[in-house]
C-alpha positions in Angstrom: 0.0 0.0 0.0 1.3 3.5 -0.9 -0.2 6.7 0.2 0.6 9.9 -1.7 0.4 13.4 -0.4 0.8 16.4 -2.8 1.8 19.9 -1.8 3.0 23.1 -3.3 -0.1 24.3 -5.2 -1.3 27.8 -5.1 -2.2 30.9 -7.0 0.4 32.4 -9.4 0.4 34.9 -12.2 0.9 33.9 -15.8 4.6 33.5 -16.5 5.4 32.5 -13.0 6.6 29.2 -11.5 5.6 26.7 -8.9 7.1 23.5 -7.6 4.8 20.7 -6.6 5.9 17.9 -4.3 4.4 14.4 -3.7 5.6 12.4 -0.8 4.9 8.7 -0.6 4.5 6.6 2.4 6.1 3.1 2.7 9.6 1.8 2.0 9.2 0.6 -1.6 9.0 4.0 -3.3 11.8 3.0 -5.7 9.7 0.2 -7.1 7.2 2.6 -8.5 7.2 4.7 -11.7 5.6 8.0 -10.9 3.4 10.4 -12.8 1.6 13.7 -12.6 -1.9 14.2 -14.0 -4.2 17.2 -13.9 -7.9 17.9 -14.2 -9.3 21.3 -15.2 -12.9 22.2 -14.4 -15.3 20.6 -16.8 -12.6 18.5 -18.4 -11.3 15.0 -18.0 -8.2 14.2 -16.1 -5.1 14.2 -18.4 -1.5 13.1 -18.4 1.1 15.7 -17.7 4.5 14.1 -17.1 6.0 10.8 -15.9 9.3 9.5 -14.6 10.7 6.0 -14.4 11.7 4.2 -11.2 15.3 5.2 -11.4 14.7 8.7 -12.7 16.6 8.0 -15.9 13.6 8.4 -18.2 11.0 11.0 -18.3 8.2 11.8 -20.7 6.0 15.0 -21.0 2.8 15.8 -22.7 3.2 18.2 -25.6 1.4 21.0 -23.9 4.0 21.2 -21.1 7.1 20.1 -22.8 9.9 22.6 -22.2 8.1 24.2 -19.3 7.5 21.4 -16.8 10.1 19.1 -15.4 9.6 16.0 -13.2 12.3 14.7 -10.9 12.4 12.3 -7.9 14.4 11.7 -4.8 14.1 8.0 -3.9 15.9 8.6 -0.6 13.2 11.1 0.4 10.3 9.1 -1.2 9.4 12.2 -3.1 8.6 13.2 -6.6 8.6 16.8 -7.8 7.0 18.8 -10.6 8.8 22.0 -11.5 6.4 24.2 -13.5 7.8 27.3 -15.3 6.2 29.8 -17.7 2.8 29.0 -16.3 -0.2 29.8 -18.4 -3.9 30.3 -17.4 -4.7 27.0 -19.2 -2.4 25.2 -16.7 -5.1 25.9 -14.0 -6.2 22.5 -12.7 -6.2 20.1 -9.8 -2.8 18.3 -10.0 -2.5 14.7 -8.9 0.5 12.5 -8.5 0.2 8.8 -9.0 2.3 5.7 -8.5 2.6 2.7 -10.8 4.3 -0.6 -9.7 6.9 -1.3 -12.3 9.3 -4.2 -13.0 11.4 -2.0 -15.2 13.7 0.7 -13.8 13.6 2.7 -17.0 10.0 2.5 -18.2 7.7 5.5 -18.0 3.9 5.1 -17.8 1.5 7.5 -19.4 -1.9 5.9 -19.1 -4.1 6.4 -16.1 -5.1 2.8 -15.9 -1.4 1.8 -15.4 -1.3 3.6 -12.1 -2.2 1.8 -8.8 -2.2 4.7 -6.3 -3.3 8.3 -6.5 -3.0 11.3 -4.2 -5.8 13.7 -3.4 -4.6 16.5 -5.5 -3.3 20.0 -5.1 -4.9 23.0 -6.8 -2.9 25.2 -9.2 -4.5 28.4 -10.3 -2.8 30.7 -12.9 -4.1 34.2 -13.3 -3.8 36.1 -16.5 
């Protein structure tokens, strides 16, 4: 069982930056590939960015490529999402998720690949 707790959300002006954190409980964090997803009001939840177990591989959605960066610290059981050049369309509830993975280098982009989800942290970007 893994419990995920996100933090770092808030209100920021367009062009600004935020760093989200997601801390996982348990001692097997390094067995999980991690991802960030988001859900804007009235829209379905969508993939944002993912990282492999080892941190050697990452993959970003086209809408955030070059602006958002995912990283992880397995010693701290934490995954981060650095968001730069934020836009009003980035406004959403951001979720982190964990996917048990046999491979240390595979990233997972589909929601149904993820076993555990956090409660989400709100990011609001004003224009």
